[in-house]
C-alpha positions in Angstrom: -33.4 -1.0 52.4 -36.9 -2.3 53.2 -39.7 0.3 54.5 -39.5 -1.0 58.1 -35.2 -0.4 58.3 -35.9 3.0 57.5 -39.0 3.4 60.2 -36.8 1.9 62.6 -33.8 4.6 61.6 -36.8 7.3 61.4 -37.6 6.1 65.2 -34.0 6.3 66.6 -33.1 9.5 65.0 -36.1 11.1 66.5 -35.4 9.6 69.7 -31.8 10.7 70.1 -32.3 13.9 68.5 -35.8 14.9 69.5 -38.9 16.4 67.5 -37.4 20.4 67.2 -34.0 18.8 66.1 -35.4 16.6 63.4 -36.3 19.3 60.6 -32.8 20.9 61.0 -31.1 17.6 60.7 -33.0 17.0 57.4 -32.4 20.2 56.0 -28.7 19.6 56.6 -28.3 16.2 55.4 -30.6 17.1 51.9 -27.8 20.3 51.8 -24.6 18.2 52.4 -26.3 15.6 49.6 -27.0 19.0 47.0 -23.3 20.1 47.5 -22.1 16.4 47.1 -23.7 16.2 43.6 -22.9 20.0 42.7 -19.2 18.8 43.7 -19.4 15.3 41.4 -20.9 17.1 38.5 -18.4 19.8 39.0 -15.6 17.1 38.8 -17.4 15.5 36.2 -17.7 18.7 33.8 -13.9 19.5 34.4 -12.8 16.1 33.6 -15.1 16.2 30.5 -13.8 19.2 29.4 -10.3 18.6 29.7 -10.4 15.3 27.8 -12.3 17.0 25.4 -9.4 19.1 24.5 -6.9 15.9 25.0 -9.3 14.0 22.6 -9.5 17.0 19.8 -6.0 17.2 20.3 -5.9 13.4 19.3 -7.8 13.3 16.8 -6.2 16.4 14.9 -3.1 14.4 15.5 -4.2 11.4 13.8 -5.8 12.7 11.0 -2.7 14.3 10.5 -0.8 11.0 10.6 -3.2 9.3 8.3 -3.5 12.0 5.9 0.6 11.6 5.8 0.5 7.9 5.6 -2.3 8.6 2.8 0.4 11.0 0.7 3.4 8.8 1.7 1.4 5.6 -0.2 0.1 7.6 -2.9 4.0 8.7 -3.6 5.0 5.1 -3.5 2.5 4.0 -5.5 3.4 7.0 -8.2 6.8 5.8 -8.4 6.2 2.2 -8.5 3.5 2.6 -11.5 6.7 5.0 -13.3 9.5 2.3 -12.6 7.0 -0.5 -14.2 6.4 1.7 -17.1 9.8 2.0 -17.6 10.6 -1.7 -17.2 7.6 -2.7 -19.4 8.9 -0.5 -22.1 12.5 -1.4 -21.9 11.1 -5.1 -22.0 9.3 -3.9 -24.7 12.1 -2.6 -27.1 14.1 -5.7 -26.0 11.8 -7.7 -27.4 10.8 -5.7 -30.3 14.5 -5.6 -31.3 15.0 -9.5 -30.7 11.9 -10.3 -33.1 13.6 -7.8 -35.6 16.6 -9.6 -35.4 15.1 -13.2 -35.5 12.6 -12.2 -38.5 15.4 -10.7 -40.5 17.5 -13.8 -39.6 14.9 -16.1 -40.3 14.6 -14.1 -44.1 18.1 -14.5 -44.6 17.7 -18.5 -44.2 14.5 -18.4 -45.7 15.9 -16.8 -49.1 17.5 -19.9 -50.2 20.3 -18.6 -52.3 23.3 -17.0 -51.0 25.3 -15.3 -53.5 28.9 -15.4 -53.8 31.0 -14.2 -56.1 34.0 -15.5 -57.5 36.7 -14.1 -59.4 38.5 -17.3 -60.3 37.2 -19.0 -63.6 34.2 -16.1 -64.5 36.2 -13.3 -65.5 32.7 -11.7 -66.4 32.7 -11.1 -62.7 29.0 -12.6 -62.2 27.6 -14.3 -59.3 27.3 -17.8 -58.5 24.3 -19.0 -56.6 24.4 -21.6 -53.8 21.6 -23.3 -52.0 21.1 -22.3 -48.8 22.1 -24.5 -46.2 19.9 -25.8 -43.5 20.5 -24.9 -39.9 21.2 -28.0 -38.7 23.6 -29.1 -41.8 26.8 -30.1 -40.5 29.8 -28.2 -42.2 31.6 -30.0 -44.6 35.0 -28.6 -44.7 35.5 -29.2 -48.5 32.8 -27.5 -50.0 32.9 -24.7 -47.4 35.9 -23.3 -49.3 35.9 -22.7 -53.1 39.6 -24.2 -54.4 39.9 -23.6 -57.9 42.9 -24.4 -60.0 
C-alpha cells in the first residue's frame, strides 16, 4: 500500500467512526493483531513440539535399522570370508595332493629302469632291468609279456 491509500483509509475511518472512537478502534485492532500473532506462535510451538517427538522417534528407528543392517552385513561378510577360506584350504589341499601325485609319477617315469623279477631262466632270483617306456610309446604286444620256454 502506498502512503496515499493509507491516508484515504484514515480519512474514511475518521468520517465513519468519529475522532473519539478512532483511538478505541486502533487499540482493538492492535489487541486483535497481538492475539492473532500469539495464537499463530502457539500453533507453531505445538507443531514443533509434536513433530520434534516424531522426528526423535524416526531418528531412533532409523539408527536402529541402520545398526541392524550393519550387523547383518558384518555377519554375512564374516560368513563369506569363512566359507572362502575353507574353500581355499580345500583347493590348496587338493592341489598339493595332485602335485604330489604328479611328482611321484614323474619320478617313476624318469627313473629310467623298471625292475622286473623273473623266476624262469634265473634261479638265483636276480632282477632284470628293462628300460622305462616313454609315455607316448605304443604298447608292443610281443614285448609286453616275457615268454620263456
